[in-house]
N, C-alpha and C positions, 0 to 999 in steps of 0.2 A: 872635738872628739866625741864620738857617739856615746850617748848615755846607754847604760844597760837597760834592756827591754823590761817593762813591767811584768809582773807575774799575773797571768790571766787565768780566770776560772774557766778553762775550756770545758766543753762538754765532754771532756776527756778524749783527747786524742789518745786512744787506748795505748799509746806508747808511754804515757805518763799518767799517774793517778791524779784525779782532781783533788784539790786541797779541801778537806772537810774539817769541821770542828771535832775535837776529841769526842769519841762516842761514850755516851752514858750506858750503864748496864741496862740491857733491854729486858723489860718485863713482858712476858707473853700476854697479849691482849685477846679479846674475843675473836678478832679477825685471824690472829695467828692460830688460835685453837681450832677454829672452824676449818682453816686451810689444812692444818695437820690432820684433822679428823677425816677430811675428804681424801687427802693423799694417802693416809694409812689404810683407808678402805680399799684403795686400788691394789695394794699389795696382795690382798686375798682374792682379788679378781672375781667378784660375784658374776655368775654366768646367766642368771635369770632375774626377772623382776622381783620374784619372791626373795631371792637371796640378797638382792640389793636393798629391799625394804627392811629385811631383818638386820642388815649391817648398820642401819641408821643413817645411811648416806642422804645428804640433803642436796637436791638439785637447785642451783642458783640460776636466775636469769643472767644472761651474758653481761649486761651492764653492771649488775650487782657484783658478779664474779670479778670483773675488771676493777671495780671500785675497791673491793676487799683486798685484792692482790696489790693494788697501787698503794693502799695505806700500809700494808705489810712491808712492801719494798722500801717505801720512804723511811719508815721507822728503822729498817735494817741498814739504811744507807746504800742500797743496791743501785746500780746503774740502770736507768730506765730505757735509754736510747743509745745503745752502743754504736760508736762510729759517727755520731752527729756532733758537730763542733760549732761553738759560738752562740748557742741558744740558751745557755743556762739562766740568764736573767731576763730573757724576753719571751721566747716561744714556749719553752717547756712549762713554766708556771701556768700559762693559759691552757695548755693541753691537760695538765693535771687538774685544773679547775673544772674543765669540761667533763673529764672522766669521773671526778668526785660528784659532779652534779648529774651524772648519768645522761649526758647529752651527746647526740651525734655531733660529728665534727667536720668542718670544712677548713682545709688548709689553703690559704690564698697566697700566691706568690708566683714570681716569674720562674722560668726554667732554671734548673740546676740549683734549687734551694732545699734539697733533701726532703721534699714533701713525700715522695713515694717511700723513701727509706724510713721516715717516721711512721708512716702507715703500717709498713711491714713489721716495724719494731713493736707495734701494739700487741702482737701475739705473745710477747713476754708477760703480758698482764693476764693471760689465760691460764687456767689450771693445766697441769701436765697432760692430763687426759680426762675425758668425761664419758659417762655411759650413755648409750643410745640403743634403741631397739634394733636388733640385728637385721640387716638387709634393708633398712629404711633409707629411701633416697634423700630425705631431708633431715636426717639425724634427730629423729623424734625423741623427746624426753620420755623415758620409760614410764614415768608416773602421770604424764599428761600429754599423750600423743595428739597431734593436730591433723595428720593426714588420714584420709578415709581408710586406706589399706591397713594402717597400724591400729586404728580404732577397732576395726573388725577383728584383727588378729588378737588383740588383747582381750576383747570380749569373748573370743573362742578359747584361748589358751590360758588366760588369767595370769597367775603368778609364775607359771611355767614358761612364759614368753621369753625366748633367749635375748640376751643383750650383748653388745660388744663395746669396746672402749676406743674412743677417738682421740688420737694425739693432737696437741695444740696446733701443729703445723698444717693439719688437714682441716682446721676450722677457720682458715683464712681464704677468702676469694677476692680476685682482683680483675677489673675489666677496664681497658682503655676506651673511653667513650669516642665513638665515631658516628657520623650521621647515618650510617647504614645499619646500626644496631636496631633490632626489633624487640617487641614485647616477648616474643618467643625466646630470644636469647637471655633476657633478664628474668622473666617471670615464668613463662611456660607456654605450651602449645598442646592442642589435641593430638594425640598419637594415632595416626591412621591404622597402624597395626593393631592397636587395642580395639579400635572401632570395628575392624574387620573380624575380630574374634567374637563379635556379637554384642558388645556393650553399646549403650545409647550415648549419643554425644553429650547429653546432660549429666552423664555419670562422671563423678569426680575421678574415678579410677582410670578414665581415658587420658588424663593429663600427663604429659611429660614435663617435668619441672625444669625451670631455667636456673641460671647461676645463683640468683639471690635465694630462692627457697633451698637450694642445695648447700647454702652457707648458713642455714638455720642454726642457731645457737653458736654463732661465730661472728667474725668481723668481715664485712664486705666493703671493699674500696673501689670507688669509681674515679679514675683519673680523668681530668679535663671534663668535668661534669657539664659545663655549658655546651659542649659539642653534641650532647644528646638532642635528638629531635624533640620538639615540644610535646608531641603526643606520647613519647616515651617518658618524658619527665612527668607527665600526668600519671602514667602507670606507676612510676617510682613513688610519686606522692601518695597514691592510694596504698601501696604496700607499706609505706612508712607510717602513715597516720590512721587511715580507716581500716587497715589490716584486711582488706579484701581486694580482689582483682576480678576483671572480666576477661575471660578467654573464650573467643568465638561466641560472644553474647551470653555465656554462662557465667554467673557470678559465683565466685568461690571465696568462702570465708577462710582466710589464711593468716591467723595471728602469729606471724613469724617472730622469733626472738633473735634479732640481728642488730649488731652495732654497725652503723653506717659511717664511713669516713670518706670524704670526697676531696679532690684537689681541683683548683681552678686558677686561671689567670685573673688578677684583679680587674683587668680591662673588660673581661667578658662577664664577670660575676657582679653585674649591676642591673638596676632596673632598665637601663638602656641597652644592656648586653643581651646575651642569648640564654638567659635563665628566667624561668617563669617565676613570678613573684610568690605564688602560694608555696612552691617548693623551697624557695629561699627562706620564706618565713618559718618553715618547719624544721630547718636545720638548726641544731641547738646552738653551737658556738662557732664563730668565724675567727680563725687564728691567722694573723698575718706573718708570714715568714719573711726572711730578708737574706741578702748576701752577707758574707763575712764583713764585719765593720772594722776589723783590725788586720793589719798585714800578718801578724802572728797567727791569726786564725786561718788566713788563706794558706800560709805555709804549712800549717798542721794538716790541712785537707790535702794539699799537694803531696805531702809525704805519705799520708795514709792511703790515698787512692791510686797513686801512680804505680805503674807496672814495675816490679823489682828487676833490677839489672844485675844478673848474676852471670858473668862471662868468665869462663875458665881462663886463668892466667892474666886477668885484667882486674885491677881494683878500681871500682867506680865510686866517685864521691863528688858532691856538689858543695862548693863553699857557701857559707851563710849569706854573703852579700849577693851571690847569684840567685839564691832562692828569694831574697828580699826584692831583687830587681824584677823577677818574674811575677811575684805577687803584687808588687806595686804597679806593674803594667796593667794587670787586670783591674786594679782599683782605679787607675787613671782612665781606663776604657769606660768604667761605669759613671764617670763624671764628664766624659767627653761630649761636647755638643755635636760632634760629627757622627756619633753613633746613636742609633735609636735605643732609648732607654725603656720603651714600652715592651719590647721583646726581651730586654735584659741582656746581661753579659754573664753567662754561666760560669760557675767554678770549674767547669770542664775545660774552659780556656786555660786556666792556670795549670790544671793537671796535664793536659796534652802538650802544652808548651814546655813544661818541666820534663816530660818524657822525650820530647823532640830534641831539646838541647843536650840531654844526656846521650841520646842516640848519636847525635853529631859528634860528641866527644869520643864515644866508643868507636865509631867508624874511623876517626882519625887515629886512635890508639892501635887499632887493628892494622891499618895500612902502614903506620910508621913503626910497628912492632914495639910499641911502648907498653909498659906494665901498669901504667896508671892512666885513667881517663877522667879528666876534670873539665867541665864546660867553661868556655870563655865568652867574652863579648862577641867575638867573631863567629860564634856558633848561633847567635841570635837570628841569623837569616833563616834558620830552620823553623822558627815559630810562625812565619808567614803562612805556611801550609796548614798549621794547626789552629790558627786564629781566624783566617779569612772566612771559613764556612760557619763560624759561630757568632759573628757580629753582623748587624744590619746597619748600613750607612743611613744617616738621616740628613744628608746634604743633597743639594740640587746642583747639577753641573757635571764636571768631568772628574770629580773626586774618585780615586781608586783605593781599593782596600789596602793594597800593599803600601801606598804612600801614607795612609792613616796609621797603619801599624808601625811603620818606621818612625813616624812622629811620636807615637806612644812610647817606643823604645827609647828615643832621645829624652823624653820627659822623665821616664823612669830612671834612667842612668843618672840624670842630673839630680833627681830627688835623693837617691840612695847615696850618691857621691857626697852631697851636702850633709847627709846624716853622719858620715864617717870623717870627713875632712873639712878643713878651712884652707882657702887658697894660699895664705901666707906661709903655710907649712912647706910649700914646694918652691920657695925662692931659689934654693941651691940647685934643684933639678932644672928649673927654667933657665937659670944662668948657664947651665951646660948647653941647652938648646940654643941660647943666644950666641954661643961660640961655634955653632955649626953642627951640633950633635943631631943625629937623625936615627930614629928607631923604626924598624920594619916588623910588622906583625902579619900573621896569616892563619886561617883556620887549618892550613895544611903544614904549618911550621912545627918542628919538633920542640918539645919543652926545653931541651938543653940549649937550643939557640937563644931562647929568652934568657936563660941563666947567664950565658956568655955575654949577652948585651947588657944585662944588669950589672955585671962586674965593672963596666966602664961608665956607668951612669951614676953620678953622685946624687945623694938626696932621695933615692928611691927605696933603699933597703928598709928603712924604718916604716914607711908607708905600706910596703908589701907585707911586713910582719904584722901590722895592725889588722890587715885583712885575713890573717891566718895563712899567708903565703910563705910558709917556711916548712922545712922538712922534706919537701919533694919538689922536683922541677915542674911538675904539672900544676901544682897550686901556685907556684911563683908565676908561671906563664899566665894563669887566669887573673891573678892580681895585677900584673903589669898591664895587661890589656884594659882592664877596668879603669885604672888610674889614668892611663894615657887618653882614653876616650872621654873620661870625666873632665880632664884639663882641656881637651879640644872643645867640648860642649860649653865650657866656661870661657872660651875664646882666648885661652892661653897658649894653645898649640894649633898649628895648621895641619890639615890632613889631606893627603892625596891618595887616590886608589888606582892601582894598575892591576887589572885582572882580579886575582884573589889576594893580592898583597896590598897592605895599607902602610903608608909612611907617615910618621909624625915628625914635624920639624917646626921651627919658628919662621 
């Protein structure tokens, strides 16, 4: 009999709270007081540099701002990365260390390991909004402008220079690295229109800034960093370390205040890969992500990320053992010698498979005019379409994706069946098959047909109840198919297929 699953400290599948120790009374610290002071200032909304100065507002560098807010959130027990599951004891502590050390961050991992979600969640460590010189392209600090235009403006207008407030979601920039990205995209280029207006090429005012300067005082994320051409990586190196760039031969001093977070595949992010060593050396912390290590984590992600099935007149539900089967299939694929593990097996396999088996169940319910839709083992044919494009075979010869997937399905059913049952439990049931009993199942068969067959099959009712197959014909049908297929895979029943109908007999 299956043991009750252990309690896991999930990164909070936001459907359930993470277990935490009882909170002590929180005493406001310096970080809390500074945050409150900065936020309370924004309620009065100073409109000029002079008003901002009089309010006592302190502008923090972005890394220091993130560090202060991280400390405040940890002390308050707040969730740092909503929607990320399974990293509580592995990835998150390393990210927290990097932020506390004010280091830029590289997330190393295969596809589908929540790297981009983590990067986007970092904006939760920024203040609600910050002041900048109004109209500035690069969000200049009102007290310390770095662009030539703002420096000239402040010199002319002084404390009367207008400012505006930038919300945190506008302080995040993201770019997917591709080989065709140019220095102009990331850093900037000479604007021919400004040159045509009479300025010299050497004049800094002729520059049209790229994505990184426009994310000044914010977070900039580069996905798949090694895919950048080496000369572009050199430009990124300059902007991160030397704080200057060369545009059309003109050297521009640009002390940007940017927190850089990058993602990469571990295979590429090596000295033998497509990353230049000096840039690799300057990235502060490398954090290795991973796929869910527990079936419970995989299930939590499936439930969180899958499309909701809300069909009028149809109640859609998935038994726990079917969720475990789908999660186990993905786990088996990550251990399979027939599948390339260099490219990885994304959690998207679990999510899309979950959606497809539910779609198959809904389609059957609609056609049979049933009020309940519950996935069955016979619906697993639907996962071939959602799995095939997400795995890469690592075998030589005539191996086909559908055959590999069918093998994974068999392995997963066998594993989950053993978690729930022991074969001696089915002696009475098997005795009935010895006497000539035969049971037919099909993905087009109504749930009531399964219930009618169950009435004449001894030794099956208790096993069905253990799987939660009670209370509705649809859940009974799902449980019956799983038990029969499990017995077949353990060589206790024979199986024959005719079209869409499957017969189990001795």
